[in-house]
TORMAR-863853 format. One record per residue: residue in one letter; x, y, z of N, C-alpha, C in turn. Coordinates in steps of 0.02 Angstrom, whole numbers, plus 50000, padded with zeros to 5 digits. Layout:
# TORMAR-863853
R res   n_u   n_v   n_w  ca_u  ca_v  ca_w   c_u   c_v   c_w
R   A     X     Y     Z     X     Y     Z     X     Y     Z
...
END
This chain:
# TORMAR-863853
R res   n_u   n_v   n_w  ca_u  ca_v  ca_w   c_u   c_v   c_w
R   M 49999 49642 48898 50036 49625 48966 50108 49647 48957
R   A 50119 49698 48997 50190 49725 48989 50232 49678 49038
R   G 50302 49666 49019 50339 49616 49060 50395 49651 49092
R   H 50425 49703 49073 50488 49724 49098 50504 49793 49110
R   S 50450 49835 49123 50450 49900 49137 50486 49916 49201
R   K 50508 49981 49211 50546 49998 49266 50500 50028 49325
R   F 50439 50020 49316 50381 50045 49356 50405 50033 49429
R   K 50403 50096 49474 50417 50092 49544 50358 50077 49580
R   N 50363 50052 49638 50309 50045 49690 50286 50113 49707
R   I 50223 50124 49686 50204 50194 49708 50179 50199 49780
R   M 50185 50147 49818 50169 50157 49886 50238 50183 49919
R   H 50246 50238 49950 50304 50263 49972 50338 50220 50021
R   R 50400 50204 50002 50447 50163 50042 50406 50094 50072
R   K 50370 50068 50041 50333 50009 50057 50294 50012 50128
R   G 50268 50068 50140 50234 50076 50209 50280 50109 50256
R   A 50330 50147 50230 50376 50185 50275 50407 50143 50322
R   Q 50462 50102 50299 50506 50062 50331 50547 50098 50386
R   D 50552 50158 50385 50589 50196 50430 50551 50215 50495
R   K 50491 50195 50502 50450 50211 50549 50480 50170 50612
R   K 50456 50196 50676 50469 50167 50738 50430 50099 50735
R   R 50462 50052 50754 50429 49973 50750 50362 49975 50790
R   S 50362 50002 50848 50299 50007 50886 50246 50033 50858
R   A 50254 50091 50823 50205 50135 50784 50177 50090 50723
R   L 50223 50059 50689 50205 50020 50635 50173 49959 50650
R   F 50192 49923 50702 50148 49870 50730 50080 49881 50751
R   S 50073 49941 50771 50006 49969 50796 49959 49983 50733
R   K 49984 50002 50676 49945 50007 50622 49933 49935 50591
R   L 49978 49900 50594 49965 49828 50571 49915 49793 50610
R   S 49914 49801 50673 49869 49760 50719 49808 49790 50706
R   R 49793 49861 50696 49724 49880 50681 49697 49857 50611
R   E 49741 49846 50565 49716 49821 50503 49695 49745 50513
R   I 49731 49714 50555 49720 49637 50563 49656 49630 50599
R   T 49645 49665 50651 49577 49670 50690 49516 49691 50651
R   V 49528 49739 50616 49469 49761 50569 49457 49712 50522
R   A 49496 49677 50489 49496 49631 50439 49462 49567 50463
R   A 49480 49555 50522 49453 49491 50559 49378 49507 50581
R   K 49370 49568 50601 49307 49582 50627 49251 49598 50566
R   M 49276 49610 50501 49236 49621 50453 49215 49555 50419
R   G 49260 49501 50423 49250 49439 50394 49254 49380 50442
R   M 49285 49328 50429 49303 49274 50475 49366 49286 50500
R   P 49373 49264 50571 49444 49272 50600 49497 49213 50578
R   D 49482 49182 50521 49531 49137 50492 49560 49165 50430
R   P 49629 49178 50423 49656 49194 50366 49646 49155 50308
R   A 49627 49083 50311 49627 49044 50262 49559 49063 50217
R   N 49508 49096 50255 49446 49104 50224 49427 49176 50231
R   N 49474 49222 50235 49471 49287 50238 49519 49314 50200
R   P 49511 49336 50133 49565 49368 50099 49600 49429 50124
R   R 49561 49473 50152 49589 49542 50179 49623 49522 50241
R   L 49607 49477 50280 49646 49458 50342 49707 49421 50323
R   R 49709 49385 50264 49763 49347 50251 49815 49398 50222
R   A 49798 49446 50189 49844 49497 50162 49876 49537 50226
R   A 49835 49554 50267 49848 49591 50332 49903 49554 50372
R   V 49889 49488 50378 49932 49446 50416 50013 49439 50374
R   L 50002 49438 50304 50061 49435 50270 50103 49492 50279
R   A 50068 49558 50274 50108 49616 50285 50141 49619 50352
R   A 50103 49598 50402 50135 49598 50468 50198 49554 50471
R   R 50189 49493 50443 50244 49444 50442 50300 49478 50406
R   S 50290 49514 50350 50350 49542 50312 50386 49593 50349
R   E 50347 49626 50399 50379 49677 50438 50408 49650 50507
R   G 50404 49583 50516 50439 49553 50573 50395 49554 50638
R   M 50325 49556 50623 50274 49559 50692 50280 49491 50712
R   P 50288 49477 50778 50291 49413 50813 50218 49376 50803
R   K 50215 49311 50802 50161 49277 50796 50108 49293 50850
R   D 50135 49304 50897 50091 49313 50965 50056 49376 50954
R   N 50082 49428 50930 50056 49493 50916 49998 49491 50865
R   I 50010 49452 50814 49962 49436 50760 49897 49407 50795
R   Q 49915 49352 50830 49857 49321 50857 49820 49359 50904
R   R 49847 49398 50946 49812 49445 50987 49774 49491 50951
R   A 49795 49516 50894 49746 49563 50849 49686 49533 50823
R   I 49702 49464 50807 49641 49424 50777 49591 49414 50839
R   D 49619 49395 50888 49576 49381 50948 49530 49440 50973
R   K 49571 49497 50966 49533 49561 50989 49469 49575 50946
R   S 49471 49554 50884 49410 49561 50837 49344 49535 50865
R   Q 49359 49479 50908 49300 49438 50932 49275 49467 50996
R   G 49305 49517 51022 49285 49549 51078 49230 49602 51078
R   N 49198 49626 51126 49156 49679 51131 49179 49752 51134
R   D 49245 49759 51150 49270 49819 51162 49306 49855 51109
R   T 49300 49820 51050 49341 49847 50993 49313 49907 50958
R   A 49354 49959 50953 49327 50021 50921 49298 50004 50851
R   V 49251 50054 50821 49225 50037 50758 49266 50081 50711
R   Y 49299 50047 50668 49341 50085 50625 49304 50086 50546
R   E 49316 50139 50513 49293 50148 50444 49349 50170 50402
R   E 49344 50148 50338 49397 50167 50284 49367 50232 50252
R   V 49408 50278 50256 49401 50354 50230 49458 50365 50186
R   R 49440 50389 50122 49494 50402 50066 49492 50480 50052
R   Y 49556 50507 50057 49558 50584 50040 49605 50580 49970
R   E 49590 50640 49937 49623 50643 49876 49645 50722 49875
R   G 49709 50728 49847 49734 50791 49840 49799 50799 49794
R   F 49829 50852 49806 49890 50872 49760 49946 50889 49806
R   G 50002 50856 49781 50072 50875 49824 50116 50920 49778
R   P 50177 50939 49805 50225 50976 49760 50241 50953 49696
R   G 50243 50995 49649 50260 50972 49587 50189 50956 49539
R   G 50137 50964 49578 50078 50946 49537 50065 50863 49540
R   V 50092 50832 49584 50081 50769 49597 50004 50750 49628
R   S 49983 50700 49601 49912 50676 49623 49924 50626 49678
R   L 49890 50636 49733 49897 50588 49793 49829 50558 49815
R   I 49826 50492 49836 49763 50460 49863 49795 50433 49933
R   I 49758 50458 49989 49772 50448 50051 49718 50401 50083
R   E 49734 50340 50099 49687 50296 50125 49700 50290 50205
R   T 49638 50304 50231 49639 50297 50307 49597 50243 50342
R   L 49615 50228 50400 49570 50185 50444 49565 50217 50507
R   T 49500 50242 50523 49491 50286 50577 49429 50270 50620
R   D 49424 50293 50678 49372 50287 50726 49348 50358 50741
R   N 49380 50403 50713 49353 50473 50719 49366 50520 50656
R   R 49314 50519 50613 49327 50559 50557 49347 50624 50563
R   N 49328 50667 50603 49342 50731 50617 49415 50741 50632
R   R 49434 50704 50678 49510 50700 50695 49556 50695 50637
R   T 49534 50637 50596 49577 50614 50542 49576 50674 50489
R   A 49516 50692 50471 49517 50747 50425 49556 50809 50435
R   T 49559 50825 50508 49590 50882 50517 49664 50873 50516
R   N 49687 50816 50540 49754 50797 50539 49785 50797 50464
R   V 49749 50762 50417 49764 50748 50352 49765 50822 50320
R   R 49719 50869 50332 49715 50934 50296 49778 50976 50322
R   T 49796 50970 50383 49837 51012 50416 49911 50988 50391
R   I 49919 50919 50383 49988 50895 50361 49995 50918 50288
R   M 49945 50916 50252 49948 50932 50176 49969 51009 50174
R   A 49937 51047 50212 49944 51124 50206 50011 51144 50224
R   K 50039 51112 50285 50103 51129 50301 50160 51104 50261
R   N 50144 51054 50218 50205 51024 50176 50193 51031 50102
R   G 50163 51087 50070 50161 51102 50002 50107 51061 49970
R   G 50051 51044 50005 50007 51001 49971 49936 51035 49985
R   N 49882 51009 49958 49815 51034 49965 49762 50979 49949
R   L 49714 50979 49996 49664 50929 49985 49615 50950 49928
R   G 49590 50892 49883 49546 50905 49833 49474 50872 49853
R   A 49432 50885 49808 49360 50852 49827 49367 50778 49807
R   S 49327 50741 49829 49312 50668 49815 49315 50656 49742
R   G 49359 50618 49713 49357 50607 49642 49404 50659 49603
R   S 49432 50695 49636 49477 50750 49604 49537 50727 49569
R   V 49562 50664 49594 49623 50639 49572 49618 50565 49551
R   S 49561 50529 49584 49557 50459 49576 49542 50441 49503
R   H 49516 50487 49466 49498 50472 49398 49559 50459 49352
R   G 49615 50476 49374 49683 50462 49349 49711 50407 49361
R   F 49690 50364 49407 49717 50304 49439 49664 50242 49422
R   E 49683 50182 49422 49649 50122 49419 49645 50082 49474
R   R 49595 50062 49502 49596 50019 49565 49606 49942 49543
R   L 49659 49920 49570 49674 49848 49546 49706 49802 49604
R   G 49715 49747 49591 49749 49710 49644 49821 49712 49628
R   L 49864 49710 49682 49937 49704 49678 49969 49648 49721
R   I 50013 49613 49688 50052 49558 49719 50120 49581 49712
R   V 50161 49583 49774 50230 49600 49764 50272 49541 49791
R   Y 50321 49525 49745 50367 49476 49761 50439 49519 49765
R   P 50490 49491 49811 50557 49516 49812 50590 49498 49744
R   A 50645 49535 49724 50678 49516 49676 50706 49445 49672
R   K 50725 49424 49728 50748 49355 49734 50704 49298 49719
R   A 50639 49316 49712 50591 49269 49688 50605 49234 49630
R   G 50638 49267 49583 50653 49234 49523 50672 49296 49469
R   S 50693 49269 49408 50710 49323 49361 50647 49361 49328
R   A 50653 49412 49297 50600 49447 49266 50562 49401 49221
R   D 50596 49356 49179 50562 49316 49131 50529 49264 49170
R   A 50552 49233 49220 50524 49174 49264 50458 49199 49294
R   V 50462 49268 49318 50407 49292 49358 50351 49310 49313
R   F 50367 49335 49253 50329 49357 49200 50285 49290 49175
R   E 50323 49239 49161 50288 49178 49137 50243 49153 49191
R   A 50266 49150 49257 50221 49127 49308 50155 49165 49315
R   A 50163 49239 49317 50110 49286 49325 50060 49276 49257
R   L 50086 49267 49200 50042 49258 49145 50004 49195 49145
R   E 50029 49135 49174 49993 49080 49187 49948 49082 49239
R   A 49962 49132 49292 49918 49135 49343 49856 49179 49329
R   G 49858 49214 49269 49799 49257 49247 49809 49326 49269
R   A 49870 49345 49280 49882 49420 49301 49880 49458 49233
R   D 49861 49526 49241 49856 49576 49184 49922 49615 49169
R   D 49973 49616 49213 50025 49655 49200 50077 49642 49256
R   V 50145 49639 49233 50196 49632 49279 50254 49687 49269
R   Q 50277 49716 49312 50333 49762 49320 50391 49742 49356
R   S 50448 49724 49333 50507 49704 49373 50559 49758 49382
R   S 50587 49764 49435 50644 49807 49447 50697 49769 49484
R   E 50748 49801 49504 50806 49777 49533 50777 49761 49614
R   D 50730 49798 49629 50702 49781 49702 50650 49723 49714
R   N 50607 49727 49659 50547 49684 49666 50514 49668 49602
R   H 50464 49624 49608 50418 49609 49553 50347 49636 49569
R   E 50317 49681 49541 50252 49698 49548 50202 49668 49496
R   I 50152 49622 49520 50113 49594 49482 50039 49622 49489
R   W 50007 49650 49434 49951 49676 49444 49887 49635 49414
R   T 49833 49644 49442 49778 49598 49421 49718 49631 49428
R   A 49659 49609 49408 49592 49633 49421 49578 49621 49496
R   I 49537 49666 49522 49519 49653 49595 49485 49584 49607
R   D 49442 49568 49565 49400 49505 49572 49447 49447 49566
R   G 49506 49455 49532 49548 49391 49524 49610 49389 49570
R   L 49614 49450 49607 49677 49451 49652 49699 49390 49689
R   H 49645 49362 49732 49671 49303 49774 49676 49236 49739
R   E 49642 49231 49679 49645 49170 49642 49718 49180 49615
R   T 49737 49225 49586 49802 49238 49560 49855 49227 49613
R   A 49840 49252 49664 49897 49248 49716 49905 49175 49736
R   K 49849 49147 49743 49854 49073 49758 49896 49028 49710
R   A 49881 49043 49645 49926 49018 49585 49992 49025 49589
R   L 50010 49095 49605 50076 49113 49610 50119 49088 49666
R   E 50074 49074 49723 50111 49048 49781 50136 48974 49766
R   A 50098 48942 49730 50119 48871 49713 50187 48868 49672
R   V 50199 48926 49636 50251 48927 49592 50313 48962 49629
R   L 50296 49022 49655 50353 49070 49682 50353 49070 49757
R   G 50315 49036 49794 50311 49040 49867 50268 49090 49881
R   E 50275 49113 49952 50232 49162 49986 50255 49234 49961
R   A 50204 49271 49946 50222 49343 49912 50231 49385 49983
R   E 50264 49439 49953 50288 49494 50009 50228 49537 50026
R   A 50183 49540 49986 50120 49584 49995 50069 49567 49948
R   I 50005 49561 49965 49949 49560 49930 49896 49608 49949
R   K 49884 49651 49904 49839 49707 49926 49799 49742 49867
R   L 49756 49782 49888 49716 49828 49833 49756 49887 49823
R   A 49764 49914 49776 49812 49969 49757 49782 50012 49708
R   W 49813 50078 49699 49792 50122 49651 49854 50131 49604
R   K 49843 50112 49541 49886 50118 49486 49881 50181 49445
R   P 49926 50229 49444 49918 50282 49405 49914 50276 49324
R   G 49881 50317 49289 49885 50315 49226 49941 50349 49188
R   L 49962 50406 49205 50010 50450 49195 50050 50463 49256
R   M 50122 50461 49241 50164 50484 49300 50185 50552 49286
R   V 50202 50586 49341 50229 50658 49338 50301 50659 49368
R   S 50341 50677 49322 50408 50682 49339 50423 50739 49392
R   V 50464 50722 49439 50466 50772 49501 50537 50791 49501
R   G 50557 50854 49502 50629 50890 49506 50649 50879 49584
R   R 50720 50899 49590 50746 50896 49657 50710 50937 49711
R   D 50695 50996 49697 50668 51039 49753 50596 51009 49773
R   D 50555 50999 49723 50495 50977 49733 50492 50897 49766
R   A 50544 50856 49743 50552 50794 49772 50560 50797 49843
R   A 50602 50832 49867 50624 50838 49942 50559 50854 49982
R   Q 50526 50905 49954 50453 50926 50004 50404 50870 49996
R   L 50406 50841 49937 50350 50783 49919 50370 50721 49963
R   M 50427 50709 49972 50449 50655 50021 50437 50664 50096
R   Q 50441 50731 50114 50432 50748 50176 50349 50746 50180
R   L 50317 50774 50138 50241 50769 50151 50216 50700 50161
R   I 50248 50651 50120 50228 50583 50116 50246 50551 50181
R   D 50305 50568 50216 50331 50544 50274 50286 50570 50329
R   K 50258 50629 50329 50220 50661 50384 50153 50628 50387
R   L 50125 50610 50327 50059 50580 50320 50068 50510 50350
R   D 50124 50473 50326 50132 50403 50353 50144 50403 50420
R   D 50160 50461 50462 50175 50456 50524 50112 50462 50563
R   D 50060 50482 50535 49993 50487 50566 49961 50418 50586
R   D 49940 50409 50645 49911 50345 50659 49856 50318 50613
R   D 49823 50360 50588 49755 50344 50540 49771 50329 50480
R   V 49827 50355 50450 49845 50342 50379 49871 50268 50369
R   A 49836 50234 50325 49849 50169 50306 49900 50164 50255
R   S 49887 50205 50205 49932 50199 50141 49921 50262 50108
R   V 49978 50290 50066 49984 50343 50019 50001 50322 49956
R   W 49966 50337 49904 49981 50320 49835 49986 50382 49795
R   G 50027 50386 49749 50037 50449 49702 50065 50427 49638
R   N 50068 50477 49591 50086 50464 49524 50150 50491 49517
R   Y 50196 50506 49561 50259 50538 49554 50314 50484 49528
R   D 50357 50515 49494 50423 50483 49461 50477 50524 49478
R   V 50508 50504 49528 50577 50527 49550 50632 50499 49522
R   P 50673 50539 49479 50734 50510 49450 50784 50480 49510
R   E 50823 50426 49493 50859 50385 49542 50916 50435 49566
R   D 50941 50481 49533 50999 50525 49553 50966 50575 49605
R   V 50902 50600 49588 50870 50638 49639 50849 50605 49701
R   L 50830 50544 49695 50804 50508 49751 50870 50495 49797
R   A 50922 50475 49761 50981 50462 49807 51006 50515 49845
R   A 50998 50585 49817 51022 50640 49844 50984 50663 49904
R   L 50918 50639 49913 50882 50660 49972 50901 50639 50030
END
């Protein structure tokens, strides 16, 4: 169990914090509605819904909006959404996994393919890059939750597999089937997490230079701007000085 690596959160800009708030709320609402429809409309008894509600709260979504999204799941007019994953390559040979939540596969496939092609990327076949990632549970706490040592000890006691702390946050990784038990144990010690989610953790990182980094960030931003794209994961490692210059 590694304790103090400088591993960066590979989900670009924590869900694109620079997005317009209305667009971000729309995505968050969709996830809440789908999670509530697939399980129970009670966050206490629906792990996916609980994670969605936590994500919405962390972005400042009002309680009324969250409740409306949950209530919508119990109606008969809710669109049928499905999760579709795309895999491909970005500038600099970076591997990308694009997770979408869509009610129209053709529209989403066309949009993702077009965005990739126009921004230095290209789609691959299913499984073309996911073999280089591990599907795990991820629990994120802000840096202020505690020191690296304190969070490491708490995570170890809670049954986590790996902890990576940086100046921005603490990322706690665990097996999928142990995600919510570990999250509950950590909440008793560290308080409410910033995020609890399923994630893709890369086995090997790819160092990206200045020119490729600029195009890569543009590609990820464009993907994030699409209404159907829920998250973008990659194995890119952009040096701090390069990132600061973008």
